[in-house]
N, C-alpha and C positions, 0 to 999 in steps of 0.2 A: 562377443557382442555380435548379434545377428539382426540385421534389418534390411529391408529392400526399399528402393525408391521408384517403384514402377508408375506411381500416379502423378509425379511431377512432369508436366508437359512443357515447362519452361515458357509459359505464356507471359510472364512478367507482371501479372496483376499484383503481385506481392511487393514490387519495387517501390511504388509510391506510398506503401504503408510502412516501409522499413526506415526508421530514423537514421540508422548508420549509412544506408545507401543514399538517403536524401542529403546527408552531410558530405559524404565523400564522392559519390557518383561512381564508386568502384563495384564491379560485379562481384569481387571477392568479399565485399561487405554487404552483400544482399542475401536474402534467404535461399534463392536458388543456387547462388554461388557457394554458400556454406553447405548446402546439401551435397554438392559435388565433392567438396572437401571431406564431408563425413563418409561419403561412399568410398573415397580413396583410402580413408583411414581404416575402413573395414577390411580392405584388401592388404593393408600393411601388416606384415607378420612381426615386425620389430619396430614399433612406433617410438620406443624410448630412444633409439639411436638413429632415427631417420630425419634428415633435414627437411624432407617434404612434409612429414608429419608435424614438425616444429612450425612450419609456415601455416599449415592448416589450423593447428591449435591457436596460433596467434590471431587468426581471423575469427575463429570461433569464440575466443575470449572477449572480443569486442561486441558480441551479440548480447543485447539486453534481456533476451527471453521475454519480450513484451507481448508476444503472441498475436500481434497485429497481422502478421503474415498468414497465420492460421485462419483468422477471420476473413481475410481477403481471398484466400485460395479457393478456386472453384472446384478443385479436384479432391479436397479434403485431406491433403497431405498432413500427417501428424508431425509437423516440424518440432513442436515443443517436446513431444515424447521421445523422438529420436535424439534431440539435443541432450536431454537428460541422460540417456544411455551413454552418449559419447563423453559427456563430462564426468560421469561416474568412471568410465574406463580411463580417462585422463588422470583422475585423482588417484586411481588404484595402481595403474601400470606405468604411467609416464612421469607425472610430477604431482606430488602432494600439494595441498593448498599452501599458498605463501604465508609468511608470518602475519601480514596484514589480514588475510582472510581468517587465519586461525584466531586472531585476537577478536575479530568481529563475531565469529561463531561462538567464542567463549562468552562474550558479552550477552549474546542472545539467550544463553541458558543459565548464566550465573547471576542470580538476582542480587547477591551481596555486592559484587563488583559494580553492577549497574547502579545500585543505590549509592555507593561511594562516589562514583562518577557524577551522579546527579547532584550530590551535595557540593562537590568541587565546582561544578558548572554554576550552580545556584549562587555560590559564594562569589565566583568571578563576576557574575551578573550584578550582584549587589554592590560590589566595590568598584564596578565600572571598568574592569580590565578585559572584558570579553572581546571588545573591538580590537585590542592589541593582539590577543590570541588568534583572532580571525584572520590576521595578516598571514600567519603561517598555516592556519587550518580554515580555509575559506568557507567550509560547510557551516561553521559556527555563525556565519552571517544570517543563516536561516532559522536559528534557534528561536522558539517561542519563549515567552516569559515563564520561567521555571518555578516550581514549588520545591520546598525543602524536602518533602517526603513524597514517595511514590503514591499513586492512586490506591493500589491494593494494600499498601502499608498504613493507610489512613482511612479505611472504609470498613463498615460493618459487613458481616457475611450475608445478611438479608435486609432488604429495605422494602417497607410496605408501599402499596399503591396509594395514590391520592384519589379519594372518591370511591366509586363503585369498583370492586375488584373484577377484572375481566379474565385474568389468568396469571401465570407465573413464567418467568424467563430467567435464563442465566446469561451473564455477561462474560465474554472472553476478554481478558485484560491485556494479553500480549507482552511485548518487551519495550519497544520504543514508545508506544502509546502510554504504557503504564508509568514510565519514568519522565518522559518529556512532554506529553500531551495530557496531563491529568485533567485539564479543563475540558477536553473533548469527552473523556469518560464521564465527567460530572454532568456535562450537557446531555449526554446519552441517557444517564440515569434519570435526569429530570424529565426528559421526553417520555421515557417508558412509564415512569411512575405517574405522571400527569395524565397519561392516557389509560390508566387503570391496571398497570402490571406490577406485580411484586417481582423484585429483581434480586436474584441470588448471585453471589460472587464466590464460586468455589475456590478454596485456598490451594487445593492440590493440582490445579491446572498448571501447565508448563508451556514452554516455547512450542509454537505450531510446527517448527521444523522447516519452514520455507527456505531459509538461507542455506541450511545444510543440503536440502534437496537440490536446489538449483546450482550449488557449487560442487555437486557430485559426491558429497560426503553423506552417504546413505546409511552408514553403519549405525548411527544414533537414531534413525527414524523410527524404528520399532518401539524404542522406549518412549519417545514423544507421543507416538500414536496411542500406545497402550495406556499411558498415564492420563492423557486427555480424555480418552474414551471412558476410563474409569471415573475421572473427576466429574464428568457431565452425565454419568449414567442415569441419574434419577431426574433429569430435567428434559422437558419436552421441546424446548426451543433454546438454541444457543445463538446469542446476538453478537454479531461482528461489526465493528466500526473501522476496521483496517482491511482494505480490499485484498492485500497480499496474504494476510493471515486467513481471511475467509476463503480465498481460492484454495489454499493449502488444506484447510480442514475439510473442504468439500471434495478433496481428492483422496481422503483416507480410504483404506480398503474395507470399510464397514458401512454398508448401505443404511443400516438402521441409525448409525451415528450421523452420517452425512445428510440424511433426510431431515435432521433437526437443526442444521446450520443455516442461518439467515443473515444476509447483510442487513444492516439497519434500514437501508432504503427499501428493500423488498418487504421487510417486516412491517414497516410503518404504512406502506401502501396497501398491505393486506388487512389492516384493521380500520375501524372507524375512529379517526382521530378527532380530538376536540377542535372546535372552530377557533380561528385566530382573529384577534382584534387588530385590524389594519389601520385604524383611524389615526393613530399617532406615528405611523411609520413615515420615514423619508421616502416619498414616492419617486424622487428623482434618482434613487440609487440604481446604478447599472451593474448587473451581475452576469458572469458567464460560468458555465459548468465545464470543468476540465476533468474528463473521465479517467480515473486510474486504470492502467492497463489490465490489472488483474480483476477489475470489476467488469469492464466492458468486453474484454477479450477472454479473460479467464473464467469468470462466472456468467458471462453472457447477459449481464444486467445493463440494459441500455436506456429504457424508457422510465423506469421507476423514479430515478432522481428528478427528472424533468417534471413528472406528474406531481411529485411531492412539493417541489418548489412552486408550481402553479397553485396547488392547494393552499399554500401559505401566502399567495398573492404576490409572489416575486416574479417579475417579468425578466426573462433572460434575453440577452442580445446575442446575435448570431456569432458562433465560434466554430467554424468548419474544421479547425485543426484539433478539436477537443480529444479525438481518439488517438492522437500521436503521443508517444512517450515523451516525458520531460527529461529523461536521462538519469533519473534517480535509480530505479530498478534494484531496490534492496541495497546490496553492498557495492553495486556497480559504480556509484558516484565517488566511492573511496578507492576502489581497486583499478578503475579505468578513468581517472580524473580528466584527461584531455578529451576523450570522446564524450564523456558526460557533459563537459563544459560546452562543447560544440553543439550538442543536441539541446542543451539548456538555452543557449543563446538563440537558437532557432525558435524555441518555444516562447521565450520572453519577447522576441520581436513580433511573433504572432499575437501574443496577448496585448502588447502595446497598441497594435493597430486596431483592436476592437474598441478602444476608448472606454473600457469598463472601469468600475471603481473597485469591485471585489471579485476575486477568483474563488470559486467554490470547488472543493475536491473531497475525497473520502479515503485518503491514505496518508499516514504520517510522513513517509519518505517523500512522497510527491509534494506535500505541503511544505516541508522544510526546504527541499531542493528548489522549488519554484520561488519561494520567498527569498532564498539566498540569491537567486538570479536577479530578481526584481530590485533587491537592495544593492547588489553589486553594480547594476547598470542604471542606478538612480531612477528607477521607474516607481513612482510613488503610489503603489497599490497594495492591498492586503490580500493574503491568501487565507481562507478559512475553511475549516471542515464543515460539511453540510449540517452536522449536529449542532455546531456552534451557531450557525445561521438560524436554524429552526428554533433553537433555545432562545436566542435574542429576540426573535419575533414573538414567541410566547410570553416574554417578559414584559410586553406591553399590557398584559393582563395583571391587574393588581393582586388578585388571589394567588396567581402563580408566583409572583414575586414574594408575597408575604409567606406563602407556604413552603416554597422550595428554595428561595434565595435568602430571605431574612431569617426565616425560622430554621433552615438547615435541618429539617425534620428527617 
């Protein structure tokens, strides 16, 4: 592992962007502190048996890889890239992923196991025991209302546009979104079709590889990359509604492929969307936008969601902490529950102070984790994906409802 840290001038501008530093106040839990640990690891010739390395890795393990520090850094230090290298080295030479991480990574790629888990969770919701299970597994407090089948297991390969055809796109279904947030995919479909796009759902697509990548398990990445590139080869635009997956696909080593990947917000902003009937909307509704880290820091998409919400007549109220991580960070909320909980508490306190009714985001992990925190702390607000919110606003149109909701065409 070879890297250098000549550009870090220790200015400290990254500190107020780092959730773990804001929670602990420890230099060792800050980006510049972790950079020093990574520099020392590079010089350690026997990290597997070094107590110093063990301490360094313990502090690196609490990093969410939210990338907020990279956005804040005036020197352009590639902290995320260096962290990826270090975590890969850790997984290969020091300690393989824990049992918890291996289970999570297996779920990401094994559709059969995910489907079985979805059926069990759906059953537990139906018979009313999910709250009992949530006492031992608090993350379950953030679960949305589940369906019996996954989105991809209950959907046609191609869905026609409504009205004049403007073009054709393909939808990336992912893992968490496919099984737990089928309603978000359905909302995304309706938005695209209503605005004139034929939607393809390639069956050969697979996991994006983000969880493996950020946990240092890079051996499987080439198979994910090759399979997804092949699955979407004949499509001109790949639509993402999960910020983490979108950031990962945009990082694939094939420029021709990455140039076709669009987050749903940047895609909708680039087209001429149908007008929205706002006459029947509750005008008193107060909303805030909570930016997923891998959308605002990973994909550098900052303004598109705000402009789209404005197009739909939704007035946001101020939320200065929007850019700060909620503590979900992929598998982080499961593998580092104490730190994740501290960051979540900070986030929910910030949300409560806004006085909003609805929190809008664009990533399933964020949606689940924030909803879990709001439920846990008895803050009676709902977290919704931006596609759900836009879809609900279009549903004030009778033709939209009859064509896409009642008709289910």
